[in-house]
C-alpha positions in Angstrom: -6.7 -15.9 -10.5 -3.1 -16.2 -9.3 -2.5 -19.4 -11.3 -3.6 -17.6 -14.5 -1.2 -14.7 -14.1 1.8 -16.7 -12.9 1.4 -18.9 -15.9 1.2 -15.8 -18.0 4.3 -14.4 -16.5 6.3 -17.6 -17.1 5.2 -17.8 -20.7 5.9 -14.2 -21.4 9.3 -14.4 -19.8 10.3 -17.3 -22.0 8.9 -15.5 -25.1 10.7 -12.3 -24.4 14.0 -13.6 -23.0 14.3 -16.9 -24.7 14.7 -19.2 -21.7 12.7 -20.4 -18.7 12.9 -18.3 -15.5 14.6 -19.5 -12.4 11.4 -19.0 -10.5 8.1 -17.2 -10.0 7.5 -14.8 -7.1 4.4 -12.9 -6.2 3.3 -10.2 -3.7 -0.1 -8.8 -2.9 -1.5 -5.3 -3.0 -2.9 -4.0 0.3 -5.8 -2.3 1.8 -5.2 -0.2 4.8 -8.1 -0.9 7.2 -7.2 2.1 9.3 -4.2 4.3 10.1 -3.6 6.8 7.2 -0.6 9.0 7.0 0.5 7.7 10.4 3.3 5.6 9.1 5.8 8.3 8.2 5.0 9.9 11.5 6.3 6.8 13.3 2.8 5.8 14.4 0.5 2.8 14.1 -1.2 1.2 11.0 -3.5 -1.7 10.4 -3.3 -2.9 6.8 -3.9 -6.3 5.3 -2.7 -8.0 2.2 -5.4 -8.6 -0.5 -6.1 -11.3 -3.1 -4.8 -9.1 -6.0 -1.2 -9.8 -6.7 1.8 -8.8 -8.8 3.8 -11.7 -10.2 7.4 -11.6 -11.3 9.2 -14.2 -13.3 12.9 -13.8 -12.8 16.0 -15.5 -14.3 19.7 -15.0 -13.7 22.2 -14.4 -16.5 26.0 -14.3 -16.8 26.2 -10.8 -18.2 26.1 -8.1 -15.5 23.0 -6.5 -16.9 19.4 -6.2 -15.7 16.5 -6.4 -18.2 12.9 -5.9 -17.3 9.7 -6.2 -19.3 6.0 -6.2 -18.3 2.6 -6.9 -19.6 1.7 -3.2 -19.3 4.6 -1.7 -21.3 5.8 -2.5 -24.8 9.5 -1.9 -24.2 12.1 -4.0 -22.4 14.3 -1.7 -20.3 18.0 -2.7 -20.1 20.8 -1.3 -17.9 24.2 -2.6 -16.7 24.1 -3.4 -13.0 27.1 -1.1 -12.5 25.0 1.8 -13.8 22.1 1.3 -11.4 21.5 4.5 -9.5 18.6 6.8 -8.6 19.8 9.3 -11.3 19.7 6.7 -14.0 16.3 5.2 -13.4 12.9 6.5 -14.3 9.4 5.6 -15.5 7.7 2.3 -14.6 11.0 0.4 -14.6 12.3 2.6 -11.7 10.3 0.3 -9.3 11.8 -3.1 -10.1 15.3 -1.8 -11.1 15.3 0.6 -8.1 14.9 -2.5 -5.8 18.1 -4.0 -7.3 19.9 -0.7 -6.6 18.4 -0.4 -3.1 19.6 -3.9 -2.2 23.2 -2.6 -2.8 22.5 -0.3 0.2 21.8 -3.3 2.3 24.8 -5.4 1.5 24.4 -6.7 -2.1 27.6 -6.3 -4.2 26.4 -5.4 -7.7 29.8 -6.2 -9.0 29.6 -9.8 -7.8 25.9 -10.8 -8.3 24.6 -12.3 -11.5 22.6 -10.3 -14.0 18.8 -10.4 -14.2 15.9 -10.8 -16.5 12.5 -9.9 -15.0 9.0 -10.0 -16.4 6.0 -8.6 -14.6 2.3 -9.3 -14.7 -0.2 -7.8 -12.2 -3.9 -7.7 -11.4 -3.5 -5.1 -8.7 -5.2 -2.0 -10.0 -2.8 0.9 -10.7 -3.6 4.2 -9.1 -6.4 2.9 -7.0 -4.7 3.3 -3.6 -4.1 -0.5 -3.3 -0.3 -0.2 -3.4 0.4 -1.7 -6.8 4.0 -0.3 -6.8 4.8 -1.7 -3.4 3.5 -5.1 -4.5 5.9 -5.0 -7.4 8.8 -3.9 -5.2 8.0 -6.6 -2.6 7.9 -9.3 -5.2 11.1 -8.2 -6.8 12.8 -7.8 -3.4 11.9 -11.3 -2.3 13.0 -12.7 -5.6 16.4 -11.0 -5.6 16.9 -11.9 -2.0 16.5 -15.5 -2.9 18.5 -15.5 -6.2 21.3 -13.3 -4.9 21.4 -15.3 -1.6 21.3 -12.2 0.5 19.7 -13.7 3.6 17.6 -10.6 4.4 14.5 -11.0 6.6 11.1 -9.6 5.5 11.2 -6.5 7.6 14.5 -5.6 5.9 13.1 -6.3 2.5 10.3 -3.9 3.4 13.0 -1.2 4.2 14.6 -1.9 0.8 11.3 -1.2 -0.9 10.9 2.0 1.1 14.3 3.1 0.1 13.3 2.4 -3.5 10.2 4.6 -3.2 12.0 7.4 -1.3 15.3 7.7 -3.2 14.6 6.2 -6.6 10.9 6.9 -7.4 10.8 10.1 -5.3 7.7 9.3 -3.3 8.1 10.3 0.4 6.1 7.2 1.6 6.5 5.3 4.9 6.9 1.6 5.4 3.3 0.4 5.8 2.5 -0.8 2.3 5.6 -2.9 1.9 5.2 -4.4 5.3 1.6 -5.4 4.6 2.6 -7.0 1.3 5.4 -9.0 2.9 3.9 -9.9 6.2 0.2 -10.4 5.5 -1.7 -13.6 6.5 -5.1 -14.9 5.5 -8.2 -13.3 7.2 -5.8 -11.1 9.3 -4.3 -7.7 9.4 -0.8 -6.5 10.3 -0.7 -4.2 13.3 2.5 -2.4 12.7 4.4 0.0 14.9 6.2 2.1 12.4 8.7 3.4 14.9 10.3 0.2 15.9 8.8 -2.0 13.1 7.4 -4.4 15.7 4.3 -6.0 14.4 1.5 -8.4 15.4 -0.9 -10.4 13.3 -4.4 -9.5 14.2 -7.2 -12.0 13.2 -10.0 -10.1 11.5 -12.7 -12.8 11.6 -14.4 -11.5 8.5 -15.3 -15.0 7.2 -16.9 -16.1 10.5 -18.8 -12.8 10.8 -20.2 -13.0 7.3 -18.5 -9.8 6.3 -16.7 -8.6 3.2 -14.5 -5.6 2.4 -15.8 -3.9 -0.7 -13.4 -1.8 -2.7 -14.9 1.2 -4.6 -12.3 2.3 -7.1 -13.3 5.9 -8.1 -11.0 5.9 -11.1 -9.5 9.2 -9.9 -5.8 8.6 -10.3 -3.4 9.7 -7.7 0.4 9.7 -7.5 2.2 9.7 -4.2 5.2 11.5 -5.7 2.9 14.5 -6.5 2.8 17.7 -4.4 -0.2 17.0 -2.2 1.4 14.0 -0.4 4.7 15.8 0.1 2.9 18.9 1.4 1.1 16.8 4.0 4.3 15.2 5.1 6.0 18.6 5.4 3.1 19.9 7.5 3.5 17.0 9.9 7.2 17.5 10.2 6.6 21.2 10.9 4.1 20.4 13.5 6.4 18.0 15.3 9.2 20.6 15.2 7.1 23.4 16.6 5.8 21.1 19.3 9.3 20.0 20.2 8.9 16.3 19.6 10.8 13.8 17.4 7.6 12.9 15.5 3.9 13.2 15.9 3.9 9.7 17.4 5.0 11.5 20.6 1.9 13.7 20.8 -1.1 12.5 22.7 -4.8 13.5 22.4 -4.5 15.3 25.7 -1.9 17.6 24.3 -4.0 18.8 21.3 -5.3 21.9 23.2 -1.6 23.0 23.6 -1.0 22.3 20.0 -3.9 24.4 18.9 -2.4 27.4 20.8 1.0 26.9 19.2 0.2 26.1 15.6 -1.5 27.8 12.7 -4.9 26.4 11.8 -3.8 24.3 8.8 -0.8 22.7 10.6 -2.9 22.1 13.7 -5.6 20.2 11.7 -2.9 18.1 10.0 -1.4 17.3 13.4 -4.9 16.5 14.9 -5.6 14.0 12.2 -2.4 12.1 12.8 -2.8 12.1 16.6 -6.4 11.0 16.6 -5.8 8.5 13.8 -3.1 6.8 15.9 -5.6 6.4 18.7 -8.2 5.0 16.3 -5.7 2.3 15.2 -5.2 1.3 18.8 -9.0 1.4 19.4 -9.6 -0.7 16.3 -7.2 -3.4 17.4 -8.8 -3.5 20.8 -12.3 -3.7 19.4 -11.4 -6.5 17.0 -9.8 -8.5 19.8 -12.6 -7.9 22.2 -15.7 -7.8 20.0 -14.9 -8.7 16.4 -15.1 -6.8 13.1 -18.7 -5.6 13.5 -17.5 -3.3 16.3 -15.2 -1.1 14.2 -17.7 0.7 12.0 -17.7 4.0 13.8 -13.9 4.1 13.9 -13.7 3.7 10.1 -16.3 6.5 9.7 -14.4 8.8 12.0 -11.2 8.1 10.1 -12.8 9.2 6.9 -14.2 12.4 8.4 -10.7 13.2 9.8 -9.1 12.7 6.4 -11.8 14.7 4.7 -11.9 17.7 7.1 -8.5 17.8 8.9 -6.0 16.3 6.5 -8.0 17.3 3.4 -6.9 14.4 1.2 -10.3 13.2 0.1 -12.0 14.1 -3.1 -15.8 14.4 -4.0 -15.8 11.0 -5.6 -14.5 9.4 -2.5 -16.9 11.2 -0.2 -19.8 10.1 -2.4 -18.7 6.5 -2.4 -18.4 6.5 1.4 -21.7 8.3 2.0 -23.6 6.0 -0.4 -22.2 2.9 1.1 -23.2 4.0 4.6 -26.6 5.1 3.5 -27.2 1.6 2.1 -26.2 -0.5 5.1 -22.4 -0.6 5.3 -21.1 -1.1 8.8 -18.3 1.4 8.2 -16.6 3.1 5.3 -13.6 5.3 4.6 -11.2 6.3 1.9 -8.0 4.2 1.9 -4.5 5.0 0.7 -2.6 8.3 0.2 -5.6 10.2 -0.9 -6.4 12.7 -3.7 -8.1 9.9 -5.5 -8.0 6.1 -5.5 -10.4 3.9 -3.6 -12.8 3.8 -0.7 -13.4 0.7 1.4 -16.7 -0.4 2.9 -17.1 -3.1 5.5 -20.4 -4.8 4.5 -22.4 -7.9 5.3 -21.9 -10.5 2.6 -25.6 -10.4 1.6 -25.5 -6.6 1.1 -22.6 -6.5 -1.4 -24.7 -6.5 -4.5 -27.2 -4.0 -3.2 -24.4 -1.5 -2.2 -22.7 -1.9 -5.6 -25.9 -1.0 -7.4 -26.5 1.9 -5.1 -23.0 3.3 -5.7 -23.3 2.9 -9.4 -26.6 4.8 -9.3 -25.2 7.6 -7.1 -22.3 8.2 -9.4 -24.5 8.2 -12.5 -26.8 10.7 -10.9 -23.8 13.0 -10.3 -22.7 12.6 -13.9 -19.6 10.8 -12.8 -18.0 7.7 -14.3 -19.3 4.6 -12.6 -16.5 3.2 -10.3 -15.1 -0.3 -10.4 -16.4 -2.1 -7.3 -15.1 -5.5 -6.1 -14.6 -7.5 -3.0 -11.1 -8.2 -1.6 -10.2 -10.7 1.0 -7.3 -10.6 3.5 -4.7 -12.9 2.0 -1.2 -14.3 2.2 1.8 -12.0 1.8 4.7 -12.3 -0.7 5.8 -15.9 -1.6 7.8 -17.8 -4.0 5.2 -19.6 -6.1 7.6 -21.9 -8.1 
């Protein structure tokens, strides 16, 4: 599939801009196996890169101008490099052009680097909670790091993408998604400490265990820049402040009774989700290393219950997807991503994939809901230069 879309990106670039690109770069979407809304609380996450990718064809030009086109928009957006700023960027082009601006905050001199032409093609579903925007930002960040000869490491490129999301796009996201897209490896997850950005690659062993990760894309669109995500983040910051800690990373499960006494009910439940989710990430890593992927089902289930009841970011479609998958043999299931829509994941035996897909289709039809898109994703390689 990657070969098809990278050829498409190269051909479209030449058609739109009139010359061959300097190179082709790609970056994957991600699935967060466990650890939701812990990243901006300086906690732990365990995502993996998936085999759905965003490809960017990029060429340099003498004029100090950036132009960007894509397969999902008719217009080509053009702006002088000197005018790149959060105030001047909007719409879909804010993601790739925002990366160019964000790089100026990490040492790139926009008055000295060459101009750019970028064309984008992607097969990462948009709005499904699989980090399509971060895949785009990671691919562009890697490409510009190469073409502008900036010498940044991948953890720094992840920070560039985070700055793009926070200051240009206006989404108060953490650094998990970009890190997964840039650091992922086949059949492995990225165990990331979002405080110090230390990470370890954790083998998942899905192939040997005969397991697959099934995505159930509910079709309910979400946007991280919308109010629900920001409200949850504000609740976490309020909880940390009232508990007298720098972040919720510093609160242990043993301290939750004290938190219940100090906080209002809603803030307490938001705090409880983050604190227990951090522990679930640690427990999942331990279970994977000691017993393999079949041992993590209950942790996935508990994560979904916490997001549904304490953090209140699930929706009926996600709950139905999770419930149906579990009732039909999934080892574990949970919503993934920022919430308020998007996708659920189910850890399933390879032989059970088709049966669970049929069951999910039937359940949604019985509830008069649009049938979701279901497909298998596999832990894959992070961002690369393809040509």
